Structure formats: structure tokens, C-alpha cells
N, C-alpha and C positions, 0 to 999 in steps of 0.2 A: 362291206362291205357283205359276202351271204358267206357260203353253203362255204365248207371246211377250211375256216381260215384260223379255228380256234387253237389257240397257243402258240403260232409259227410265225409271230410277230416280228422278231428276232431275225427267223432261220430266212425273212421272205425282206425285211430288209436289207440283209448279206449281198440274195441274189436279187430278183427280181423287182422289189421295189428299183435298183441302181435302170435296171432299163426301164423302167416306167415314168422316169426323170429326164429321160430325153425328147419330149414333150410338153415338160414344164413349162417353159420359156415360152414358147408358142399358144400354148393356151393362156398364160395370162400375157404376153401382148394382144389375142384377141379381144380381151375383156376390158382395154386399155387401163388409161390410169386412172388411180382412185381421186373424185375430188373430195377435200375435207375427210370429215371420220367415215368415210363409206366402209359397208361392210359385205364382205364376202363370204360366200357358204364353199368348205370347204367339203363332196357330197362323197364320202366314199373316201376320209383321209388318209386311211391307210400309215403307216409309219410319219407320215406329215410334212415329204417333199412340197407339194406347193405347197402346203400352210407356213411355211419355213420362209419359201423364195414370193409369194403374198407378202406375207407383214414385212419383207423386207422392203420392197416397190411402195405400201405405204397401206396398205390393206384395211382393217380390223377385220379381225380373222376370226368367224367357229369353225371349229372339225368335228364332223361327226363319220364315225364308222359303227358299224354292231360289235366291233372286237373290241371288251378293255385294255385290251395289254397292246391296242393295233390305239386306240388314245395317250396308250401311257406313252407311247414315244411321240408323240406330238407333244405332250406334257412338257419333254425335258427339252426339244426340239425347238418350242414358240413356249416360254412358261407366259407370254401376256394372248394366246386366243384361248379363247371361251371353246370349253368342249364338250359334246356330249356323245353316248352312246346308247347309237338309236337306231333304229333302218333307216333306209336312205327312204322309206315307203309310206313310211310313216313318226313324221318328222313330231318332236315334242317342242312346232315351234309355231311362231304366227304368224297369219298373212302377209303377205305383200313386207316382207321382214328389211329382204340384202337388197344390195344394191349393186349387184353381181352375183356369179354360179361357176363354183369350178366343178368339175365331175372329170377325172384323169382317171380310168378306165377301170370307174369302177359302176354305169353301166350296162358294162357288158356283164359284168360278174354277181348284177345282183336277180334277185328271185324278181317280176314280174317285171319288166323292166317299160312297162307304158306303163304303171303302177307311178312306177320314181319319175317318171315326166310330167306324169300330172304332180307329183307331190311336190317338187323342184316348181314346178311353175306355178302353186298355190304359194309357197315361202317367198318365189320375184316379186320384187314392188315392178310397179310399170311403168315399163324401159328397160327392166335390169337385163341385161345380154350374159346369156347362159355357151359355156365352153368346156365342149363333151370331148372325149377322146374314145371311142373304140381301136381294139385292132378288125384288119378285115379277115373275115372267110378268105386265105387264098396259105398257100402253102409259101412256108423259108425256111430260113436258111439253119435257122432253129430247129425247125420240125423238121427238117430231111432230116437232121439227126437222128430226135427225137426216133423217128420210126423207124431207120437206119440201126438203133440201138435195140428200141422192142423185138425188129425181127430177127436181130443178130441175135438174140437170147433169147426169142425165147416167151417174152412173157407182156403182151398186150394185155388191156385189160380185157375182159367181158363185155364191162359198158365203162362211159365214162362217166361223172358227175358233171352235167348243166345244172345252170340254173331254172328251181320250176316256173312255169308261168308260160306263154306265146311266146318261141322266139321272133327276131325282128332281122332284119337282114341286116347284113353286114358288112353295108360299104356305104357311100357318098350317099344317096339314096338315101338308103334305109334309115339312115340315123337319122340325117333328115325330116324323113315324114315320120319318124321315132320323134322329135321333137316337139314338131307340127301339130301330133296326132295329144299330146302334152298341155300344148296352147299359148306353145311359142309360136313367131311368127318371122316369114324371112330370114328361116334357113338358109343356109351357105355352108358348106365346106369344103378341103381340099385335105387334100393328099403329103403329110410328115416320110420325111424320110431320112434316117443316119444309121451312124456304123455302132452298136454298141459295143464294147467292149468290156471284161472284164474276167479277173480270174481264173481261176477251176475251179479249186477248193471253191472258191465266193458262192460260181453257180452252183455247186455240187450238194451246199447247204442250202439251198428253195427244192430241191427232187428228195433231200432223204425227207424233209419236211411233208413232202408228198403234191408241191407246186408244180400246178401244169400238168399235161397229157403223161410225158417219163416220170410226172413225182409219181401221178396214179396207178403206171405200174410201179412205181416203185415200193411202193406202202398197201402196195396190196395183193405184194405175191408173196411168196413163201422167203423163208433164209435162205438155200439155193440159189433159188430168181434178186434176191436182192445182191446176194453177191459176184450174181457174173451180168448184172444191171454195172452194175460198178467198178467192175473188172472191163466190161467194155467202156465205157463211161472215160475212164483211165484212159485205157490204151489209145482210145480214138482221137481224143481232148490231147494226148500227147504229141502226139501228130500235129491239130491243127492249132496247139499258142504257139502266135510267136512273140516272141521278147517276155516267153510269161505270161501273154495275155492272150481271151480267147475273142472275136473279132468278127458278128456277126453286122449283114445289112438288116435293118427290119423298117414295115413302112406303118404308120397310125394313118386312122381318121381322124381326123380333127373337124366338128362341125360349131357352128356360133348362129344363136339367134338369139330371137327379144322377146319378152315378157307383155 
């Protein structure tokens, strides 16, 4: 992972990693079953949700993330995985190493997504599948909530931190085009749809750590602004929570291609 992720692994694991977990099984299904000691690269592993599920399916897993505190989580969850702390745009790995590559919500957070796609192609063995997920650029139930909180508290950040480099279109066609630009072929994509359920305090942990637009608003404002955001968040989520949980309808794009 790239910008703004240093030192927040525990908060991420408690909050938004659970959101990303909703795409893990479809992503691994798209890669197919491993044959023998097939090697899978978990590119931008975060705290290891893909690595753990892939290992359970029989893959020999290498997990790579730019943040050491993220890979420390993977070490606890998947002790038999190989771990690397490195940018997924510059991997200290030989050409054609992996029989499969999974990139679960990592390309959209990485600097220079075009370089990442080319680097992932370089380390893929001939014929290896890649499965990648990104969030589409469209309003979501969570984004609507974040916008309402920022508007009510007057705390919209002047500038949103985004990855460096040329942005790519966050659509089925855009993600397929990015993978094919990197050298993969026969790219195809689908839209995933599920409901994300989480306790309000668990989600708040991610916001307080600066994750997502609302998190950037929280960490970039002054103390009175942070107090207003927290109070408004608690007011709104207390109304939304059913049975102690918030539930959001979410969608993601899953693209699959071949090296």
C-alpha cells in the first residue's frame, strides 16, 4: 500500500480491512485452484486477509506490502507465508515467479498504477492469472454518510490525498485496460455486490486513524473540528445501527486477466 498508511495497521484491520474482505472469496475463485505447490503473490497484502484465505486453499503465499506493520499482521495470521516489505511497483522478485497474483484493493491505493500493472506482469509466470479489485468511482452509501457528516460539521478537507501518477478510470473497462497496458491479456471484469456489516466503534477506529475521505477530514482539521465530526458520526450512526451494527450496500470491480 502507498500513501498515508504508516502506523495504522491495527486500526485498518479493525475497520476498513473488514470491508475489503467482502471481495476475497470471489477474487480467489477467479484465480482457480492451485496445482501442486503453486505460488501466489498477495500484492499489497494489508493485514493479510487474502494471504490467509489463499493459504487455506492450498496456495504457497508470498505477501508484499510497503508498510512493515501491515506485514507484521500477516506474519501472525499466516506464519508459513513468505513476507516482503516493498512497493508493489518495485518488487525485489525475479521474473516469472508466481503462478497467480491477487491484488485486492491495492492497485487503486498504489502510486503509479501503470507501473504496478507492468511490475505484476513481470513477476507472473507465463499463463498465470491475475485477479484485481478496485472501488468504482460512484456514490456509495458510506460516501453519502461521510459527505453529510462533513457538510454538517464544516470540515471538508481542502485537498484529498490521492496516489501519485496518472489516474485510471475506476470502471470495468478502465481496470481491464490498465491490466492490458501492463502486458496481461484476455482481461474481463464483473461487478461484485454485497452488504458490509460492522459495529460503529470498529468503523470509527479507521476514521480516527485517517482512513477514507472522512478520515482525512478528521485528521486534517483542528481539535474542535474533530470533536464535531465524532459527535455527528455518533449521532448519525446511532440512528442507522440495527442490532448494534451498521450495514452498507457496497460494490466493487473484479477484473481477471492472464500473463
